[in-house]
LOBA-92387 format. One record per residue (C-alpha): residue in three letters; residue number from 1; x negated, y negated, z. Coordinates in steps of 0.2 Angstrom, whole numbers, padded with zeros to 4 digits, always signed. Each point is the difference from the previous one (the first is absolute). Layout:
KOLKE	ALA	NUM	X	Y	Z
...
***
This chain:
KOLKE	MET	1	-0001	+0001	+0001
KOLKE	THR	2	-0005	-0019	-0002
KOLKE	PRO	3	-0005	-0007	+0015
KOLKE	GLU	4	+0012	-0009	+0010
KOLKE	PRO	5	+0000	-0016	+0011
KOLKE	ALA	6	+0001	+0003	+0017
KOLKE	TYR	7	-0001	-0005	+0018
KOLKE	LEU	8	-0003	+0014	+0016
KOLKE	LEU	9	+0016	-0001	+0010
KOLKE	HIS	10	-0006	+0014	+0013
KOLKE	LYS	11	-0013	+0013	+0003
KOLKE	ARG	12	-0006	+0013	+0013
KOLKE	ALA	13	-0010	+0016	+0001
KOLKE	TYR	14	+0004	+0016	-0007
KOLKE	ARG	15	-0008	+0014	+0005
KOLKE	GLU	16	-0020	-0002	+0000
KOLKE	THR	17	-0005	-0014	-0014
KOLKE	SER	18	+0016	-0003	-0008
KOLKE	ALA	19	+0013	-0013	+0003
KOLKE	LEU	20	+0019	-0002	-0002
KOLKE	VAL	21	+0001	-0017	-0012
KOLKE	GLU	22	+0017	-0009	-0003
KOLKE	PHE	23	-0001	-0012	-0013
KOLKE	LEU	24	+0009	-0015	-0007
KOLKE	THR	25	-0001	+0000	-0020
KOLKE	LEU	26	+0005	-0011	-0014
KOLKE	HIS	27	+0011	+0012	-0012
KOLKE	HIS	28	+0002	+0014	+0016
KOLKE	GLY	29	+0005	-0007	+0015
KOLKE	ARG	30	-0006	+0008	+0016
KOLKE	VAL	31	-0010	+0015	-0004
KOLKE	ARG	32	-0007	+0012	+0012
KOLKE	ALA	33	-0016	+0012	-0003
KOLKE	VAL	34	-0014	+0007	+0007
KOLKE	ALA	35	-0017	-0005	-0003
KOLKE	ARG	36	-0010	+0012	+0002
KOLKE	GLY	37	-0020	-0003	+0005
KOLKE	VAL	38	+0004	-0019	+0006
KOLKE	GLN	39	-0004	+0005	+0019
KOLKE	ARG	40	-0017	+0007	-0006
KOLKE	PRO	41	-0014	-0011	+0010
KOLKE	GLY	42	-0010	-0009	-0016
KOLKE	SER	43	+0015	+0001	-0010
KOLKE	ARG	44	+0001	-0014	-0013
KOLKE	LEU	45	+0021	-0002	+0002
KOLKE	ARG	46	-0001	-0004	+0020
KOLKE	GLY	47	-0004	-0016	-0004
KOLKE	VAL	48	+0012	+0000	-0016
KOLKE	LEU	49	+0016	+0003	+0009
KOLKE	GLN	50	+0003	-0013	+0010
KOLKE	PRO	51	+0016	-0008	+0005
KOLKE	PHE	52	+0005	-0017	-0009
KOLKE	SER	53	-0013	+0004	-0015
KOLKE	PRO	54	+0004	+0000	-0019
KOLKE	LEU	55	-0002	+0017	-0007
KOLKE	HIS	56	+0001	+0011	-0014
KOLKE	VAL	57	+0007	+0016	+0002
KOLKE	THR	58	+0004	+0019	-0008
KOLKE	TRP	59	+0009	+0016	+0006
KOLKE	SER	60	+0005	+0015	-0006
KOLKE	GLY	61	+0013	+0014	+0006
KOLKE	LYS	62	+0018	+0000	-0001
KOLKE	GLY	63	+0008	+0002	+0016
KOLKE	ASP	64	+0004	-0015	+0014
KOLKE	LEU	65	-0019	+0000	+0007
KOLKE	LYS	66	-0012	-0002	-0017
KOLKE	ARG	67	-0018	+0003	+0001
KOLKE	MET	68	-0012	-0015	-0002
KOLKE	ASN	69	-0013	-0001	-0017
KOLKE	LEU	70	-0008	-0017	+0001
KOLKE	MET	71	+0001	-0015	+0013
KOLKE	GLU	72	-0010	-0014	-0006
KOLKE	SER	73	+0002	-0018	+0005
KOLKE	ARG	74	+0006	-0013	-0011
KOLKE	GLY	75	-0003	-0012	+0012
KOLKE	SER	76	-0006	-0011	+0015
KOLKE	SER	77	+0009	+0006	+0017
KOLKE	THR	78	+0010	-0014	+0009
KOLKE	MET	79	-0010	-0001	+0014
KOLKE	LEU	80	+0013	-0003	+0016
KOLKE	VAL	81	+0000	-0004	+0016
KOLKE	GLY	82	+0009	-0002	+0015
KOLKE	GLU	83	+0018	-0005	-0004
KOLKE	GLY	84	-0002	+0000	-0019
KOLKE	LEU	85	-0005	+0018	+0005
KOLKE	LEU	86	+0014	+0003	+0009
KOLKE	CYS	87	+0009	-0006	-0012
KOLKE	GLY	88	-0007	+0013	-0016
KOLKE	LEU	89	+0003	+0013	+0012
KOLKE	TYR	90	+0019	-0002	+0002
KOLKE	ALA	91	+0001	-0001	-0019
KOLKE	ASN	92	-0008	+0015	-0003
KOLKE	GLU	93	+0008	+0009	+0012
KOLKE	LEU	94	+0019	-0006	-0006
KOLKE	LEU	95	-0007	+0006	-0016
KOLKE	THR	96	-0005	+0016	+0006
KOLKE	ARG	97	+0018	+0002	+0008
KOLKE	LEU	98	+0012	-0006	-0009
KOLKE	LEU	99	-0007	+0003	-0020
KOLKE	PRO	100	+0006	+0018	-0007
KOLKE	VAL	101	-0013	+0007	-0007
KOLKE	GLU	102	-0001	-0002	-0020
KOLKE	LEU	103	+0011	-0014	-0002
KOLKE	PRO	104	-0006	-0012	-0008
KOLKE	VAL	105	+0000	-0018	+0005
KOLKE	GLY	106	-0009	-0012	-0008
KOLKE	ASP	107	+0006	-0014	+0006
KOLKE	VAL	108	-0006	+0006	+0017
KOLKE	PHE	109	-0017	+0002	-0007
KOLKE	ALA	110	-0002	-0015	-0003
KOLKE	PHE	111	+0007	-0008	+0012
KOLKE	TYR	112	-0010	+0011	+0011
KOLKE	GLY	113	-0015	-0008	-0010
KOLKE	ALA	114	+0007	-0017	+0005
KOLKE	THR	115	-0001	+0004	+0016
KOLKE	LEU	116	-0015	+0002	+0004
KOLKE	GLU	117	-0010	-0014	-0009
KOLKE	ALA	118	+0012	-0009	+0013
KOLKE	LEU	119	-0004	+0009	+0017
KOLKE	PRO	120	-0016	-0009	+0001
KOLKE	ARG	121	+0011	-0015	+0002
KOLKE	PRO	122	+0009	-0002	+0019
KOLKE	ASP	123	+0012	-0014	-0012
KOLKE	ALA	124	+0001	+0014	-0014
KOLKE	ARG	125	+0006	+0015	+0009
KOLKE	ALA	126	+0018	-0002	+0006
KOLKE	GLY	127	+0005	-0006	-0019
KOLKE	ALA	128	-0010	+0013	-0007
KOLKE	LEU	129	+0006	+0015	+0013
KOLKE	ARG	130	+0018	-0005	-0003
KOLKE	ARG	131	-0002	+0002	-0019
KOLKE	LEU	132	-0006	+0018	+0002
KOLKE	GLU	133	+0012	+0005	+0011
KOLKE	LEU	134	+0017	-0007	-0014
KOLKE	ALA	135	-0010	+0009	-0014
KOLKE	LEU	136	+0000	+0015	+0009
KOLKE	LEU	137	+0018	+0000	+0006
KOLKE	GLU	138	+0004	-0007	-0018
KOLKE	ALA	139	-0008	+0018	-0006
KOLKE	LEU	140	+0007	+0010	+0015
KOLKE	ASP	141	+0017	-0009	-0008
KOLKE	ALA	142	+0004	-0007	+0019
KOLKE	GLU	143	-0004	-0018	-0001
KOLKE	PRO	144	+0010	-0011	+0009
KOLKE	ARG	145	+0017	-0007	-0011
KOLKE	PHE	146	+0001	-0019	+0006
KOLKE	CYS	147	+0016	+0001	+0003
KOLKE	GLY	148	+0017	+0006	+0011
KOLKE	PRO	149	+0001	+0019	-0001
KOLKE	GLU	150	+0015	-0001	-0016
KOLKE	GLY	151	-0012	-0015	-0010
KOLKE	GLU	152	+0008	-0014	+0006
KOLKE	ALA	153	-0011	-0015	+0003
KOLKE	LEU	154	-0006	-0005	+0014
KOLKE	ASP	155	+0005	-0018	+0012
KOLKE	PRO	156	-0014	-0010	-0001
KOLKE	GLN	157	+0004	-0006	+0017
KOLKE	SER	158	+0004	+0018	+0007
KOLKE	ARG	159	-0010	+0013	+0011
KOLKE	TYR	160	-0003	+0017	-0006
KOLKE	VAL	161	-0010	+0014	+0003
KOLKE	TYR	162	-0002	+0016	-0011
KOLKE	ASP	163	+0008	+0014	-0002
KOLKE	ALA	164	-0008	+0018	-0003
KOLKE	GLY	165	+0016	+0007	-0010
KOLKE	SER	166	+0002	-0013	-0014
KOLKE	ARG	167	-0017	-0008	+0002
KOLKE	GLY	168	+0007	-0016	-0002
KOLKE	PHE	169	+0005	-0011	+0018
KOLKE	VAL	170	+0014	-0002	+0009
KOLKE	PRO	171	+0004	-0014	+0013
KOLKE	GLY	172	-0008	+0002	+0017
KOLKE	GLN	173	-0010	-0006	+0013
KOLKE	PRO	174	-0016	-0009	+0003
KOLKE	GLY	175	-0001	+0005	-0018
KOLKE	ILE	176	-0007	-0010	-0016
KOLKE	ASP	177	+0008	-0014	-0008
KOLKE	GLY	178	+0010	+0000	-0017
KOLKE	ARG	179	-0012	-0012	-0006
KOLKE	THR	180	-0018	+0009	+0003
KOLKE	LEU	181	+0008	+0014	-0006
KOLKE	LYS	182	+0003	-0008	-0016
KOLKE	LEU	183	-0018	-0004	-0002
KOLKE	LEU	184	-0008	+0017	+0004
KOLKE	ALA	185	+0012	+0006	-0012
KOLKE	SER	186	-0008	-0011	-0013
KOLKE	SER	187	-0018	+0007	+0007
KOLKE	ASP	188	-0005	-0019	+0005
KOLKE	TRP	189	-0008	+0005	+0014
KOLKE	ARG	190	-0012	-0014	+0003
KOLKE	SER	191	+0012	-0011	+0004
KOLKE	PRO	192	-0003	-0005	+0020
KOLKE	GLY	193	+0007	+0011	+0013
KOLKE	LEU	194	+0004	+0014	-0012
KOLKE	ALA	195	-0013	+0012	+0005
KOLKE	GLY	196	+0008	+0003	+0016
KOLKE	PRO	197	+0018	+0008	-0009
KOLKE	ALA	198	-0009	+0003	-0014
KOLKE	LYS	199	-0008	+0013	+0013
KOLKE	GLY	200	+0017	+0006	+0007
KOLKE	VAL	201	+0008	+0004	-0015
KOLKE	MET	202	-0014	+0011	-0007
KOLKE	ARG	203	-0001	+0009	+0018
KOLKE	ALA	204	+0017	+0003	-0001
KOLKE	ALA	205	+0001	+0005	-0016
KOLKE	LEU	206	-0017	+0013	+0000
KOLKE	ALA	207	+0008	+0008	+0018
KOLKE	THR	208	+0016	+0009	-0006
KOLKE	LEU	209	-0014	+0008	-0013
KOLKE	LEU	210	-0015	+0003	+0014
KOLKE	GLY	211	+0012	+0008	+0013
KOLKE	THR	212	-0004	+0002	+0019
KOLKE	ARG	213	-0019	+0002	+0000
KOLKE	PRO	214	-0011	-0015	+0002
KOLKE	LEU	215	-0012	-0005	-0011
KOLKE	ARG	216	-0018	+0000	+0009
KOLKE	SER	217	-0007	-0015	-0010
KOLKE	ARG	218	+0016	-0011	+0007
KOLKE	GLU	219	-0005	+0008	+0017
KOLKE	LEU	220	-0019	-0007	-0002
KOLKE	MET	221	+0006	-0016	-0008
KOLKE	GLN	222	+0012	-0003	+0016
KOLKE	GLN	223	-0014	+0005	+0012
KOLKE	LEU	224	-0012	-0012	-0007
KOLKE	ALA	225	+0014	-0015	+0001
KOLKE	GLU	226	+0002	+0004	+0019
KOLKE	ARG	227	-0020	+0000	+0003
KOLKE	ARG	228	+0001	-0018	-0008
KOLKE	ARG	229	+0013	-0006	+0011
KOLKE	ALA	230	-0009	+0008	+0016
KOLKE	GLU	231	-0017	-0010	-0008
***
């Protein structure tokens, strides 16, 4: 096969010298595979197979678990530390948890690359993550509908809460005002005051897909925030 642009989402040791890996690829979405020999001391691939690094990969096999044939770098890794690193881990964990195997998600791949470029900049992180979350929800046909349960328009002066059943919004408190929801519907998330509401809407929409098992990266973010408040 032609080498496929990819990013490593997850890796764990397998047997003595191999690893089980999961990639986000341009044309085939999430791909799970065995990477043989990458854990061997002195292996060239140990340095290549890193998160947040653009790769070219090929694989073979017909089942859900492939065998990696080629892994090579196609550029420099994004250097992430602190909160930026935790945001990157969150993006990887979210895609690993929710993307079905081999569902083509070209838009998700594009927004993931844009997210990695944004994460080193604190002022750009939130917007980039929200756009990635929305692209993921759209790929899963689970994006919020910025209207009432039956498609009715929202009143700019009323307050609404997310309704998981209809993926729309119903009147409720404390809620988000209809004007703000209409701004979010147009993806105008750069407007002042929209970061919090956008995060709340995306978290509510994702919660129905994630179930009760918490995201480890989100727990780490909360721990970091608590340490900062204590300092």
